[in-house]
N, C-alpha and C positions, 0 to 999 in steps of 0.2 A: 306486702309492703305498701306504705301510704306516703304520698308526698303532697305538701301544702306549700303554696307560694304566696308571699306577701310583698307588695310593692310599697316600700317605706315612704311615709309622708311626715310623721312625727312620732314621738315616743308614746304619746297617749293612745294613738290609734294602734300602735304595735302592741301595747299592753292589752287592749281590748281584743285584738286578733288572737293573741296567745291564750287568753282566757276562754275564748270561744272554741279553740281547738280541743279542749278537754283531754289533753294528753296526760297519761298517768305520770305522776310526779317522779316515779322511779324508772320510767322507761328510758332506755338508751336512745338518744336522739342525735341524728346527724344534721348539723345546721351549716348551710352554705350562705355566705353573705357576699354578694357582688355589689360593692358600694360605688356609687357615683362620687367623683372627687369633691363635689360640693357638700357631700354628707360626711366628709372625712372627720370633721370635728365631732360628729354625733356617734362615731363608731364606738367610743368607750361607753356611752350611755346605752347604745344598742346592745353591746356585749353584756353590760351589767343587767339590763332588763331581761335578757334571755336566760342568763345563768341563774339569776335569782328566782325566776319562775320555773325554770326547767334545769335543775342542777346537774342532771346527767347528760347535758348537752356537750357535744364535741364540735368545735367550731373551726371551719376553715373559710378562707375568703381572699378577695383581692380588690384593689381599687381598679375599676374598669371604665371603659368608655361607653359601650353599648351592651345591654343585656338582652337575653331572650327569655320571655315569660309567656305562659299560656295565654294570658289576656292581652299581652302587648309584645309582639314579636321583636320589635326594635324599640327598646326603651332606654332612656338615659337615667331612669330612676333607680335608686338602690333596690336590689331584689334580695329577699331572704327566703330560703327554702328550708322546710322542716321535713325530714324523712325518717320513718321508722321501718324496721325490718322485723318480720315475724319468724322467718325460717333461716335467716342469715345473720352473721356477725360482721361488724365492721370496725375499723380503727383508722384514725387519721394519722398523718405523718407530716413532717416538715424538716427540711434540710437546707443548709447553706452550702454553697459550693466553694466558699472562700478558702477553706482549709483542706480541700481534696480535689483531685483531678476528676473529670467526668467518669472515667472508667472505674476508678476506685469507689466513687460514690455509688455507682450502679451496683458494684459487688456488695457494698455495705447495705444498700437498700434491700437487695434480695435476702441477705442473711438476717436482717433485723425485722423486716416487715412481711415477708411472704411465708406462707405455709403450703402444704400439699393441697389445701382446699381453696387457695386463693384463685378467684375467678376473674376479677376485673380490678383495674386500677384507674381511678379518675385523677388526673394530675394537672396542676396548673403551674406554669413556670415563668420566671422572668430572667432565665439564663439566656445568653445569646444562642441563636438557633444551631450554630455549629457545635458548640459544647453540648447542647441539649440532645442533638442527634447521637453523639458519642455515648451519652448517658443512657438513652433508650436502647441503643445497640447492646450495651453492656448488660442491661437488665434482661433483654430478650435472649441473649446468648445463654443465660443461666435459667431462664424460665420461658422456653419457646412457646408454650401453650397459653401463656397469660395474655389477656386482652388489655391493652393500654390505650386509653383515649384521653383527650384533653387538648391543651394548647398553650401557646406562649402569649402573655398579655402584651399589648402594645407598649413600646419603649418610651413612655412619657416620663417626665421628670418626677412626678409624684406617684406613679404607679408602684405599688408594693404589694407583697403577699403577706398574709398573716394566718396563724393557727392559734386558736384560743386567744391569748392576750399578748402574743409576741409577733413582731414584724420581721420579714425576711426580704432583704434588698437584692440578693443574688442567689436564688435557690428554687426549691420546689415545695409545694404543699398539695395535699390531696387526701384521698381515702382509699382503702383496700377493702373489698368485700370477699369474705370467705363463705362458701356455701356449697352444698350438694344439690340444692334445689334451684338456685338462681339460674335463670336462662339469660344469656347475654348475646345480643345480635347487633352487629355494627353495619352501618351503611355510609357510603361517602360518594361524592361526585364533585366535579369541578366544572365551571362554565367556560374555561379557557379553550379557545379554538386555535389550531395551528395556522400560521400565515406564512406562505412561501415555502421554499424548499428546505430540506434538512441541511444541517451544517455539522462539522466535526470539531470538537474541542481538541486543538493540537498541542497546547501546552497548559497544564494546570497543576496545582498542588493544593491539597486541603480544600479550602473554599475560595481559592483565588484563581481566576482565569487570566492567563497571560496572552493567549492567542486563540483565535477561532479561524479555521480554514487557512492557517498560516498567516493570518492578518492580525496585527495588534488588536487586543480586545476593545480598547477605546475607539479605535478607527472603525472596527466592525459595528459597534453600537451607534456611532455617529452616522455611518453610512445608511443604516436601515431605519433609524428613528429620527435622524436629523437633529439630535440634541445629545447632550451629555447630562449625567446625573450630578447633582450637587446637594450638599447637606440641606440647603435652603429650598430645594426643589421638591415641594410636596403638594399633593392634591388631597385635601381633607385628611391630612396627616399620613397619607400614603404616597410614597414617591413613585415617579414614573416607572421605576424598575419593578414595582409590584403590579402595576397595571399592564405592563408589557413584559411579562417574565420570559425567561428561557423555558421551553418545555423539553424536559429530558426524556428521551425514548427509553422506556423500561419495558422490554417485551412489546406487548400490544398496547401498553398504557403510556400516557404522557404525564410526567410529573412536573408541576410548576417549580421553577427555580428562580425566584426573584433576584434581581441585581440590586444590592443595597447601597453600593457606593463605588467610586472610582478612586484608585490610589494615585499618588503623585507620579508613579511610574506609568500610569495609564492602564493598570490592571483592573479587571472587574472583580468585585467581591460579592459572592452570592451568600445566601443565608445558611446554606448547608454545603456539605462536601460535594465535589465534582472532580472528575479525573480525566486525564488525557485519553483521547479515543472515544469519549462519550459522544453520542449523537444527539443533537438538539435542534429545535425549531423555535422560531419566535412565536409568541402567543398573544392573544387578546381576549378579554372577557366578552362573551356573547350573551345578551339578555335572553334571547330565545332559548339558548341552551339551558340557561338557569331555570326557566319556566318548565321546560321539558324534563330536566333532571329532577325537579321537585315532584312533578307528577309521578315519575318513575319511582322515587323514594316512597311516596305515599302508597303506591301499589305494593311495594315490598313490605311496608309496615303492616299491611293487612294480614300478611302470611305468618307473622311471628307473635308469640305472647307478649303483651305490652301493658305494664303498669306505670312505668315512668320512662320518659324520653329525655335524654341529656344531649344537648346540641352545642357544638362548637362550630362557628361559621367564620369564614375568612373576612376580615375587616375590609379587604379590597373589594369584595362583592358588595358590601354595604355602600361603599363610596361610588362604585361604578353603576349601581342599580338602585340608589337610594329612593328615587321617586317611584319605583315599582316594588318596594319592599313588602307591601301588603300582599303580594302574590306568593310570598313564601308560605310555609305550612302553618299559618296562624289560625286556620280554621279548625285545627285539632282541639278537641275539648279535654283531652287527657292532660295530666300535669307535664308541662314541658319547661325545662329550664336550661340555661346555658349562657353563653356570651359570644360576642364577636372578638376574634383573636387575631394576633399578629401572624401566627402560624399554627397549624393543627397537627395532632398526632394521629396517624393512620396505621391501624394494625391490619396486616394481611398475612395470615398463616403464622409462620415463625419469625416474621420480620415486622419491625415498627419503624416507620420513617416519618419525616416532617414534610408536610405539604403546605402550600399557601393558596389562599383564595378557594378553599375547599369547604364544602358543606359536609360535616361529620356528625352523624346521629348514632347514639347508642341506646338500644331498647333494652330495658331491664324488667324482669318479671319473676316473682317467686311462684306464681301460679302458671299452670300449663293450659288453663282454659280461659284465659283473659285475652280476647282479641278485639280489635277495633271493629265497630259496626260501620256498615257502608254509609249510614247517615252522618257519621262523624267526619267524613272526608269530602271535601269539595275540590273537584278537579278544575284547574284553570286552563281554559282553552283560548281565551281572549284577554287582552289587557290594553289599556290606552297608552301605550308607550309611543314615543316620538317617531312618526313615520319616516322622517329623514334619517334618523339614526339607524332604524331597522333596515331601511333600504341600503344604507351604506354598509352595514354589517353583512347583509345578504350578498351584496356585490363583492365585498372583500372575500367572504367565505367561499362563494362559488367560483370566483375568478382564481382564488388560491388553489382550489381543488383542481380546476382545469390546468393551471400552470404546473401543479404537482404531477398530474398525469403526463403532461408534455415532457416535464423534466425527467420523470422516471423512464419514459420511452427513450429519451436522448441518452440517459445514463446507461440503459440496457444496450443501446446501440454502441456507445463508447466502450462499454465492458466487452461486448462481442468483438469489436474491432481490435481492442487491446489484446484480448485473448488470441485473436488471429495473428496479430503482430508478434506476440510472445511465442506462439507456436512456430512462426517463421524464424524468429530469432533463436529459439532454443531447440528446434526439432529439425533433423536432417530430412529433407523432402523425399529422398529416394528410399531410405531404409526405415524412416519414422523413428529412428533412435535419437536420443539426445545428442546434440552436436558439440562442437568445440566451445561455443559460448557457455553452454550449460556445464560442461566439464570445468571450465575455469571458475564459474560461480560456485560450484560444489566444492572445488578445491579451496576456495577462499574461506570456507568455514573451518578449515584446518582439522577436519575429522578423518581425513583419508590416511590410512596407515601404509598402503601400498598402491602403486600405479604401474600399469603395464600398457605398452603400445604394441599393436600387432600390425605389421606391414606386409602386404602381399608382394612377394618377390616378382619383379618384372611384370607388374600388372599392365603397364603401358603396352607391352607386347601382346597381351591378350586382347586389349582394346583394338590395337592396330590390326591384328590378324583376323579376329572374329567380328570386329565392329563394336560400336558403343552399346547396341541393344543387348548383345550377349554379355558384354562387360557389366552392364547395369544389372542384368538378371543374376549374374554370379555374385555381385556385391549384395544384392537383396537376400539371396539364399544364405550367403555366408553370415550376414548380420543375424539371421534367425538361428543359425547354428551356434554362434557365439552367445546370443541373448539367452537361449534356452539353457545352455551350460551355466551361464552366470546366474540365472535365476535359481537354479538348483543349489548353487554354492553360495548364495547371498552376496553376489558381486553386482556391480553396476556397469552397464555397457554404454559406449558412446561411439559414434562415427565422427572423427575429428578432421579427416582429410579425405581426398578422393579414394585412396586405397589404404588408409590407416584407421584402425579401430583402437579404442582405449577401454581399459577395465580398471575400476577402482575397488579397493578392499577397505572397508571401514570396521570390520569386526574380527577377522581371523589373524592368527600370528603369521609372521613372515614366511616361515618354512612351509606352512600349509598352503599359502598363496603361491609360492614358487613351484611346489609340486603340482598344484592345480593348473598352473600355466603350462607346464610341461605336458600334462595329460591333454589339455585343450589343444595344444599345438599338434600333438600326435593325432588327435581326433580330426582336426582340420585337414591334415596331410592325407589321411586315409579316406576322407569324404570325397565321393565322386559327384561333381556338379554336372547335371545333365540338362541340356536344353537343345531342342530341335535336333534330336538324335546325336548330339555331340556329348562326348564324355571328357570332362576337363578336371584335371587334378592340379592343385596349386601348392606352392611352397610359401612359407612365411618366415619372417624374422620377428622375434619377440624381445623387447627390452623391458626390464623391470627395475623399479627403484623403490626403496623403503625409507628414503631420507625426506622428511617433511619439508625441510628448507629447500626451496627451488626444486620441488619434486617434479614439476612439469618440465622444466628446463633440463634437469638431470636425466629424466627418462628420454626426452627428445635427443639429447646429446648421446646417450647410450645407444639409442637406436641407430643414429648415423654412424657411430663408431662400429657397431656390429655389422652394419651393411658394408662399410668400408673394409672391414677385416674379413668379410664373408662368413660371419658367425651366425648360426640360426637362432641362438638364444644367449642372452647376456644380462647379467644382473649388475646394476651400478655398483662401482667400488671406487673409493677415493684414489686408488692407484691408477685409475684411468685418466687422472688429472682433468676431470671434467670441470672442476672449479676454476682451473686456469682458463679453460675454454669460455666459461661464463664471464670471467673477468675480462677476457679478450673481447668478447662480444660487447660488453658494456663500454669498454674503451673505444671500440670501433663505432658504436652508436654515438658516443660523444664526438668522435672525429667527424662523423658524417654530418651531425647537426652543426658543428662548427664550420664545416666546409660549406654547407648550404647558406649559413648566415653570412659568411665572409666571401661569398661568390668564388669558392675554390673548386666547384664542380665545373669542369671545362670539357669541350669537345676536342678530340684528336681525330685526325683524318688519315685513312689508309686508302691508297689508290687501288682501283680495280682495273686490270689491264685487259684490253680487247685483243684477243688472240688473232683476230682477222686483220684489224687495222693497225696493229702493232703500236698502239698508243693508249694512254690513260683514257678510260671511257667515263668513269664516275668514281665517287668516293663513298666509302662507308664511314659514317659518323660514329666514333667510339667514345664512350664515357671514360673520363679520368678524374681522380681526386688528387688535388695537390695538398700534401700533408704540410704541417706547420714548418717542418724543416726543409720544404721544397721538394720532397720525394714525390714522384709521379706514381700513383697507385692505380692499378687496373681493377675493373669491376669484380674480377675473380675473388678479390680479397674482402669486398664489403657489400656486394649486392644482396647476398642471402641474408645478411644481418639487417640490411636496410628494409627488407621485406618484413622481417619479424618485428622491427621497430616502427612499422607504419611510415617509413620515410621514402619508400620506393617510388610512390607516385610523384612526389616532389622532385626526385631525381629525373624521372622521365620527362616531366614538364620543362625542367631546366634545359635538358639536352635538345628537346624539340624546339623550344624558344630560340636557343642560341644557333641551332643549325639553320632554321628558317632565316634568321637575321643575317648570318654569315654568307649565305648563298643567294641572297636577294639580287646581287649584282653579278653573279657568276653564270657562265654558260655551261658549267658542269652540272650533271645530275648528282644527286646524293641520296644515300639510303640511311634510314634510322631503324634501330632494333626496337621491336615491340613484343612484349610477352603476351600470352593469352590473358594474363591478369589485367594488363593494360586494356586490351580489346574488350574484355567483358565488363569493364568498369564504365558505367553510363556517363559519368562526368568526364572521364578521360576521352571517351569517344567524341563527346560534344566539343571538348577543347580542341581535338585534332581537326574536326570538321570546320570549326571556326578559323583555325590557322590556314587551312586549305582555301577557305573562302576569301581570306584576306591576302593570300600569297599570289603575286602576279604570275609566278612560274610553277604552278602546282603540277604541271606535266614533268617537271624535273625531279619530283619527289618519289622515292621508292621506300616502302615500308617493309622491313624484314620481320616476318613472324617467326619467333624462336620456336622451331618445331620440336626441339628436344624435350620441352616441358609437356608436350602432349596438348591436344585440343579437345576439350570436353564438350563444348557447346558449339557444334558446327553451324547451327542456324544463326547465332549471333555473330560468329566470325564471318559467315558468308554475307550477312547484311553489311557488316563493316567494310568488307572488301568491295562490295557493289557500290557503296556510297563513296568511298575514297576514289575508286576508279572513275566514278562519274565526274570527279573534279580533274581527271587526267592523270592522277597518280598511279603508280604501278605497285604490284605486290610480289614480294619474294618470300620463299620458304627457306629459312636458315637451318643449318645442321641436318639436311635431309640425308636419310640413310641409317640413322641410329635411333630415332624416336618413333614417331607414329608411322612414317613411311608407308602410308596407305594410299596406293595409287588411285583407288576409287574416289576417295575424298579429295585427293589432289585435283582430280578432274572436276569435281563439283565446285571446288573453291575458285576455279578460274584464275590461277596465278600466272605471273609473267616470267618469273625467274625461279630457278631451283639452285640453291647453294649446297653443293655436295659436301657432306661433313668431312672435316679435316682428318679424322681417324681413318677414313677410307682412302683419301687422296695420298696420305703419307705412306701407305702400304701398296700402292698400285704397281710399283716396280718389283716388289718382293713377294707379294701374295697374289696368287692367281684369283683367289676368291674376291679379293678387294678390287682387282682389275675388272672382274666379271660384273660385280655389283655396279661399279662406276659405268661400265659399258651399257649395262641394262638401263640405268637411269638416263644416260645420254640418249640412247635409242628411243626410249619412251618419250622423253622431253622433245626430241626433234620431231617425232610424229605428232605430238600435241601442239607444236608451235611454241614451246616454252624454252627460253634461253637457259643455259647452265653456267654456273660459276664454280670453279675449283677452289676450295679453301685450303689454307696451310701449304701453299706452294713454296717450299723452303729452299729448293736447290734446282739446278739446271736440269737434272735428270727427270725430276717430277714435272717441271715445266714442259719439257719436251714430250713426255708421255700424255699430259693433258691435251696438248695440241694434236697428238696422234689420235686420241679418242674423240676428237671433235668437240671438246668442251669450249664454249664460246668465250669465257672470261677466266682470268687467273687472279688470285689474291693470296698474298703471303709475303714473307720477308724477302724472298728472291726478287719479287717485283717491287715492293716498297714497304718500309717500316711505317707504323703509325707516327704521324707528325702533328705538331701544334698548328700548322698552317698548310694550306693547299699550294702555297707559292712554291714555284720551282718543281712541281710534280706534273 
């Protein structure tokens, strides 16, 4: 193949040049005319001159701004190239987009223009970049091995494409080369460097960006560049958005995405498509990168056969480095032709995309032995560019790199801490199983077909009898037993409460899951848990639900129902009226919220009688809810629901606040109930410490720890007791005798009072065992210097017996009913 390049001055010189070429009159000739706009009027004469002298000429061309020619790399003169092929065939094409969408045009192009021998397409377009990208994608989807190179001419008023004697205002022109001999090699590079950290496109559609990092696109652009784009904002015909493009992260590469305008809504319009979730960085053209990239391209050109070099160079590079343009590859003596373009077509494998500010070179050769000689290449190591600009670019580039390293380090630290927090939020610390938070998140995806809860029967007794260490060991081993079983059966395992595990089924039918749960329960009951020479067997209660609606609530309610009915295994059924229970819960939740808002959570007071002094010693502050109809409701009816609705802490604070206010001028002591949930809550502890700090009679305060719930973290409870006692307050253990009843921990907690559970007191006259338990507690307490209180003293016989046993205080309806006020008691 041979290529000849002529820079047009006038028709006479063109005629002389053609005559000197001595091209055979019948030779098929490819002619490319890249015309300066000032020579537009001469185009017809140029066309007539060429076709009359060389009738087999096929002509394509465009009105351009700057061209690339062997003798003048950046020329504004009209350039005409003449190319002949010896071992290849070619054909020119031209299409308008007016009557077809880009996808359809791409399909038509492949059908009409390509053959199995098609190697390369050189294409020039004046279609908008977004549609052009769709067109290229359509072509490559049909011809993945085809090399497409070319570009989009700048969008000036007079720029048009032409093929032979016809002009195209919105289309493509170019030529296709078919050959088995032609070798095609492409090279591309960009001089844009990233500045600052990466960002994420949070909202985008097609080529319109609405937000970046959840910030409106226009606000983002103004923040970093201190300006906005406008139609009139141009720098040598290139807007700021082309000089400072977004760099799209594409694997290890950065693809320039210039911002071409701002919509009235403040959205950024890019030249090609972009989507939500894409990662981008702001970029800027670096002169030193340009020089380095050119040298790298020259080295690559040495390694490939080369008879003709076609170059498309980003116009933005010309404008940002115009004073240094001589340092491009203008020292090559081989035929080089091309133009400066608005956007460039880059082929990489089976994809072709549009880039901006890119140097794109395509090496063509029909010979396999035609290589550049070393003498033909001059490597640029120095250039006289502006020292201030270079210094600034170096400063920006290296500072940006350092900031990126720091930012990446911080991001890694944030990611690590986030993962730790997620683990803490989603993973049970003891068993390492997913916890209740994770279960609720998984259930929210609505993929669970079945849910089971497994409750260890009377687990609190194991904790009380053997201690927390053994209890935790048992829980850990049980979690492994359940997890192994579930892994084999494709179920998911969770620990959702102290002694409750959960299993979800996403794949199997209901009957299969039910049978599996029965087998698992039998397996657990037969399993011997061994620790420190102890052999422990446990019983469980399992509740199952297959109803997706309220599946968690249904299973929970079914479990409570089964425990209440002493059933080891129960499957949810509508006949259990669980829906009514749920409705009742919702009603009570609403009542509790309403009572909090309308100040209808009030304290009632029950006198506690001193059996020695025969008079009221202090009062227990009891919570009551005043319903809308005036009904006084006890906590038994709503406290459990309040905990599930996250309202319990508010109720505790209300009672603490009102109790402290009501007893500030009283000489009586008063006691307030606190659950382990209150004590283990850091904010609640701080609130109580603050109230004690402010209260002038903190030695009148007694905190009753509700023992029946069990105490899991004795260290935190002990710390709470020590701090409150430092203010002069006292500690009582409520409901002693039915819950944890661990004398060893009772000693460690250093309490002041023990309230013997009412279920024991009510039976002390009829059950020898109850009387013996009460006597044992009293004897232990007396020796430890701990006072005792008898709860549920409901008649004279019980009152007499409590005095005989030596119990210090009595509380119950025989002594006093709870009342709205302490007056008269």
